[in-house]
C-alpha positions as CSV (number, residue, x, y, z in Angstrom):
1,M,-23.4,44.3,2.4
2,K,-23.0,41.8,-0.4
3,G,-19.8,40.3,-1.7
4,L,-17.8,37.1,-2.3
5,F,-15.3,38.0,0.5
6,R,-12.5,36.2,-1.3
7,T,-10.4,36.5,-4.4
8,A,-11.5,33.5,-6.4
9,L,-9.2,32.3,-9.2
10,M,-11.0,31.4,-12.4
11,P,-9.7,28.2,-14.2
12,E,-7.6,28.9,-17.3
13,N,-7.2,26.6,-20.3
14,G,-3.8,24.9,-19.6
15,G,-4.1,22.4,-22.4
16,S,-5.9,19.1,-22.9
17,I,-5.0,16.1,-20.8
18,D,-7.0,13.0,-21.5
19,H,-6.5,9.4,-20.5
20,S,-4.4,8.6,-23.6
21,K,-1.8,11.4,-22.8
22,K,1.4,10.6,-21.0
23,V,2.2,12.7,-18.0
24,L,5.3,12.8,-15.8
25,M,5.0,14.5,-12.4
26,M,8.2,15.6,-10.6
27,G,8.8,17.5,-7.4
28,S,6.9,18.4,-4.2
29,C,3.5,17.8,-2.8
30,F,1.3,19.2,-5.7
31,S,2.9,16.6,-8.0
32,E,2.3,13.9,-5.4
33,H,-1.3,14.6,-4.7
34,I,-2.4,15.4,-8.3
35,G,-0.3,12.5,-9.7
36,K,-1.9,10.0,-7.4
37,K,-5.4,11.2,-8.3
38,L,-4.5,10.8,-12.0
39,I,-3.1,7.3,-11.6
40,D,-6.1,6.2,-9.5
41,R,-8.4,7.3,-12.4
42,K,-6.4,5.3,-15.0
43,F,-4.5,8.2,-16.5
44,N,-1.1,7.4,-18.0
45,A,1.0,9.1,-15.4
46,V,4.3,8.4,-13.7
47,L,4.8,10.0,-10.3
48,N,8.1,11.1,-8.8
49,P,10.6,8.4,-10.0
50,F,13.1,9.8,-7.5
51,G,10.5,10.3,-4.7
52,I,9.3,13.6,-3.4
53,L,11.9,16.4,-4.1
54,Y,11.6,20.0,-2.9
55,H,14.4,22.1,-4.2
56,P,14.6,23.3,-7.8
57,L,18.2,22.2,-8.3
58,A,17.6,18.7,-6.8
59,I,14.7,18.3,-9.2
60,L,16.9,19.7,-12.0
61,A,19.6,17.1,-11.3
62,A,17.1,14.3,-11.3
63,I,15.5,15.3,-14.7
64,T,19.0,15.9,-16.2
65,R,20.0,12.3,-15.3
66,L,16.9,11.1,-17.0
67,I,17.6,13.1,-20.2
68,E,21.2,12.0,-20.3
69,N,20.3,8.3,-19.5
70,N,22.7,8.3,-16.6
71,P,21.5,5.4,-14.3
72,F,23.0,5.0,-10.9
73,T,26.0,3.0,-9.8
74,M,27.4,1.9,-6.4
75,H,29.4,5.2,-6.3
76,D,26.0,7.1,-6.0
77,L,25.1,5.3,-2.8
78,S,26.0,6.3,0.8
79,L,25.7,4.4,4.0
80,A,23.6,6.1,6.8
81,E,22.8,4.2,9.9
82,D,23.2,0.8,8.3
83,R,20.9,1.7,5.4
84,Y,22.1,2.6,1.9
85,I,20.6,5.9,0.6
86,S,21.1,8.2,-2.4
87,F,21.3,12.0,-2.1
88,Y,19.4,12.2,-5.4
89,H,16.4,10.5,-3.9
90,H,13.7,10.8,-1.2
91,G,14.2,8.8,1.9
92,K,11.6,6.1,0.8
93,F,14.5,4.8,-1.3
94,N,16.7,2.9,1.1
95,H,17.8,-0.6,1.9
96,S,20.3,-2.5,4.0
97,E,21.6,-4.3,0.9
98,P,23.3,-2.0,-1.7
99,L,22.5,-4.2,-4.7
100,I,18.8,-4.3,-3.9
101,M,18.8,-0.5,-3.3
102,L,20.5,0.0,-6.7
103,K,18.1,-2.3,-8.5
104,G,15.1,-0.4,-7.0
105,I,16.3,3.1,-7.9
106,N,17.3,2.1,-11.4
107,E,14.0,0.4,-12.1
108,S,12.3,3.6,-11.1
109,F,14.8,5.5,-13.1
110,E,14.0,3.6,-16.3
111,K,10.3,4.0,-15.8
112,G,10.8,7.8,-15.4
113,R,13.1,8.1,-18.4
114,E,10.8,6.1,-20.7
115,Q,7.9,8.4,-19.7
116,L,9.9,11.6,-20.1
117,L,10.9,10.7,-23.7
118,K,7.3,10.1,-24.7
119,A,5.5,12.5,-22.3
120,D,2.9,15.0,-23.5
121,Y,3.1,16.9,-20.2
122,L,5.9,17.4,-17.6
123,F,4.7,18.9,-14.3
124,I,7.4,20.3,-12.0
125,T,6.6,21.5,-8.5
126,W,9.1,23.4,-6.4
127,G,8.7,23.4,-2.6
128,T,11.5,25.6,-1.3
129,A,14.4,27.8,-2.4
130,F,16.5,26.8,0.6
131,G,18.9,24.1,-0.4
132,Y,21.1,21.8,1.7
133,S,24.6,21.2,0.2
134,H,26.4,18.1,1.2
135,V,29.9,19.3,2.1
136,E,31.6,16.0,1.5
137,N,29.8,15.4,-1.8
138,K,31.1,18.4,-3.9
139,N,28.5,20.7,-2.2
140,Q,25.7,18.9,-4.2
141,I,22.3,20.2,-3.2
142,V,20.6,17.1,-2.0
143,G,17.1,15.8,-2.6
144,N,16.9,14.7,1.0
145,C,19.1,14.9,4.1
146,H,18.1,11.4,5.3
147,K,18.3,12.5,8.9
148,I,22.1,12.8,8.6
149,P,23.6,15.2,11.2
150,A,23.2,18.9,10.1
151,K,26.9,19.6,10.4
152,Q,27.4,17.7,7.2
153,F,25.3,20.2,5.2
154,K,25.4,23.8,4.4
155,K,22.0,25.6,4.1
156,E,21.6,28.5,1.7
157,L,19.0,30.4,-0.2
158,T,19.2,29.8,-3.9
159,M,18.6,33.0,-6.0
160,P,16.3,33.1,-9.0
161,K,19.1,33.5,-11.6
162,T,20.8,30.4,-10.2
163,I,17.6,28.5,-10.9
164,V,16.6,30.0,-14.2
165,A,19.9,29.6,-16.2
166,P,20.3,25.8,-15.7
167,Y,16.6,25.2,-16.2
168,L,16.7,27.0,-19.6
169,E,19.5,24.7,-20.7
170,M,17.7,21.6,-19.3
171,F,14.5,22.6,-21.1
172,K,16.4,22.8,-24.4
173,Q,17.7,19.3,-23.8
174,I,14.2,18.0,-23.2
175,K,12.8,19.6,-26.4
176,Q,15.6,18.0,-28.4
177,C,14.6,14.5,-27.3
178,N,10.8,15.2,-27.0
179,P,9.7,18.2,-29.1
180,K,6.0,17.8,-28.3
181,I,6.3,18.0,-24.5
182,K,4.5,20.7,-22.6
183,I,6.0,21.9,-19.3
184,V,3.9,23.1,-16.4
185,L,5.6,24.8,-13.4
186,T,4.0,25.0,-10.0
187,V,5.0,26.2,-6.5
188,S,3.9,24.1,-3.6
189,P,1.6,25.8,-1.1
190,V,3.0,23.7,1.8
191,K,4.6,26.0,4.4
192,H,8.2,25.1,5.4
193,L,7.7,26.2,9.0
194,K,11.1,25.0,10.1
195,D,12.5,28.0,8.1
196,G,10.2,30.4,9.9
197,L,7.3,32.3,8.3
198,V,9.5,35.2,7.1
199,D,12.0,32.9,5.4
200,N,9.3,30.6,4.1
201,N,7.7,33.6,2.3
202,L,11.1,34.7,1.0
203,S,11.6,31.2,-0.3
204,K,8.3,31.1,-2.1
205,S,8.9,34.5,-3.6
206,V,12.1,33.3,-5.1
207,L,10.4,30.3,-6.6
208,L,7.5,32.4,-8.0
209,L,9.9,34.8,-9.6
210,A,12.0,32.1,-11.1
211,A,8.9,30.2,-12.4
212,H,7.5,33.3,-14.2
213,Q,10.9,34.2,-15.7
214,L,11.0,30.7,-17.2
215,I,7.5,30.6,-18.6
216,D,8.2,34.0,-20.2
217,E,11.2,32.6,-22.1
218,V,10.2,28.9,-22.8
219,E,7.8,28.0,-25.5
220,N,5.0,25.5,-24.4
221,A,5.7,26.3,-20.8
222,S,3.0,27.5,-18.4
223,Y,2.2,28.0,-14.7
224,F,-0.4,26.3,-12.6
225,P,-1.4,28.4,-9.5
226,A,-1.5,25.7,-6.8
227,Y,0.2,28.1,-4.4
228,E,-2.2,31.0,-5.1
229,L,-5.3,28.7,-4.8
230,I,-4.4,27.9,-1.2
231,T,-2.8,31.1,0.0
232,D,-4.9,33.7,-1.8
233,D,-8.1,32.0,-3.1
234,L,-9.0,29.9,0.0
235,R,-6.7,32.0,2.4
236,D,-7.9,30.4,5.6
237,Y,-6.3,28.1,8.1
238,R,-9.4,26.0,8.1
239,F,-8.0,24.7,4.8
240,F,-4.8,23.5,6.4
241,A,-4.1,20.2,8.3
242,K,-3.4,20.2,12.0
243,D,0.2,21.0,11.4
244,M,-0.8,24.3,9.9
245,A,1.6,23.6,7.1
246,H,0.0,21.1,4.7
247,P,-3.3,21.7,2.9
248,S,-6.3,19.8,4.2
249,E,-8.2,17.2,2.2
250,D,-10.8,19.8,1.4
251,A,-8.1,22.1,0.0
252,I,-6.5,19.3,-2.0
253,E,-9.9,18.6,-3.5
254,Y,-10.4,22.2,-4.4
255,V,-7.1,22.3,-6.2
256,W,-8.0,19.0,-7.9
257,D,-11.3,20.5,-9.2
258,Y,-9.4,23.5,-10.5
259,F,-6.9,21.2,-12.2
260,K,-9.7,19.3,-13.9
261,D,-11.4,22.4,-15.1
262,S,-8.1,23.7,-16.5
263,F,-6.9,20.5,-18.3
264,W,-9.9,18.3,-19.0
265,N,-12.4,18.8,-21.8
266,D,-16.0,17.5,-21.7
267,S,-15.1,14.2,-23.2
268,T,-12.4,13.5,-20.6
269,K,-14.8,14.4,-17.8
270,S,-17.4,12.1,-19.2
271,L,-15.0,9.2,-19.5
272,N,-13.7,9.8,-16.0
273,K,-17.3,9.6,-14.6
274,R,-17.6,6.2,-16.2
275,I,-14.3,5.0,-14.8
276,E,-15.0,6.3,-11.3
277,S,-18.4,4.6,-11.4
278,V,-16.8,1.3,-12.0
279,L,-13.9,1.9,-9.5
280,N,-16.3,3.1,-6.7
281,A,-18.6,0.1,-7.2
282,M,-15.7,-2.3,-6.9
283,L,-14.8,-0.9,-3.5
284,H,-17.9,-2.5,-2.2
285,R,-17.2,-5.7,-0.2
286,P,-20.3,-8.0,0.3
287,L,-21.1,-9.8,3.5
288,H,-21.9,-12.9,1.5
289,P,-19.8,-13.0,-1.7
290,E,-21.4,-16.3,-2.8
291,N,-24.9,-14.8,-3.1
292,K,-26.5,-14.7,-6.5
293,A,-26.9,-11.0,-6.3
294,H,-23.2,-10.5,-5.9
295,L,-22.4,-12.9,-8.7
296,V,-24.7,-10.8,-10.9
297,F,-22.9,-7.7,-9.7
298,I,-19.5,-9.2,-10.7
299,E,-20.7,-10.0,-14.2
300,S,-22.1,-6.5,-14.5
301,M,-18.7,-5.0,-13.6
302,K,-16.9,-7.4,-16.0
303,S,-19.2,-6.2,-18.8
304,K,-18.6,-2.5,-18.0
305,I,-14.9,-3.0,-17.9
306,A,-14.9,-4.9,-21.2
307,E,-16.9,-2.0,-22.8
308,L,-14.4,0.6,-21.5
309,E,-11.4,-1.5,-22.7
310,A,-12.9,-2.1,-26.1
311,E,-13.8,1.6,-26.6
312,F,-10.6,2.9,-25.0
313,P,-7.7,0.4,-25.6
314,F,-5.3,2.6,-23.6
315,L,-7.1,2.0,-20.3
316,D,-5.7,-0.7,-18.0
317,F,-8.0,-2.5,-15.6
318,E,-5.8,-5.6,-15.1
319,M,-5.3,-4.9,-11.4
320,E,-9.1,-4.6,-10.8
321,K,-9.8,-7.8,-12.8
322,K,-7.1,-9.7,-11.0
323,N,-7.8,-8.5,-7.4
324,S,-11.5,-7.8,-7.3
325,I,-13.3,-9.8,-9.9
């Protein structure tokens, strides 16, 4: 009996992302993984200026603040276990000093807003349709609960229409300030096992329905099948980490390869090989850095970087030149 024994997804042309394009990644784990890979390869990408966010309305609130240029003030901070936090942000944004906390989130805010106004692509990844509303904060669906006692929150499933309507309005706002932007929606394949498998599947179904309703109505909006690549194409727990919830490194690489085939043309792939060749070579640490052979190697890397920077002025190798050469 012959057969592939799996339902392989064939890459679709999602557009053209090259190293000169500006990309903003917002949301859950797909944005985090793919965004880091883009940044590591010298793409002009900004990743999660509010940290990882999971719920569509939390992501919506973050993007809306960027559009409206509404930076944060002391009124947006809360004190939790001697640390200042923001319900708009992931837990990585916290500090014992409120002014330092405020400075950090507003610096990240400005970076995200600047990228949004000039972005060629905005990727939005939703993780769960279950939202946690903070009772004392006007029932705002929070970006993160920050390990605050559960009694301060109300958990509820957000329906597709509650997601679609405000997103349609937000996309109109984006188009007014950045008409060229292309929007790509994705659903994270990460299983939210704390909700249970039944509710996790219900949640993902809501997100998938809302995403496809939006791309049917919004020009220059498309869908990237990160969820389907893991749950249907690979469809095997061998491609999950030990927690049985997060994709394994092999699975992430599989999605990354699909992403490249969907968004990179031959020229971008060729340039990326040259960049990776230099970056991989620079990871080498010699036993005797004073040796003539290593000094020749350094000069060779300097020459290759100079060639790339002259040919592609938008590439930035300052960190490599400062730290490794």
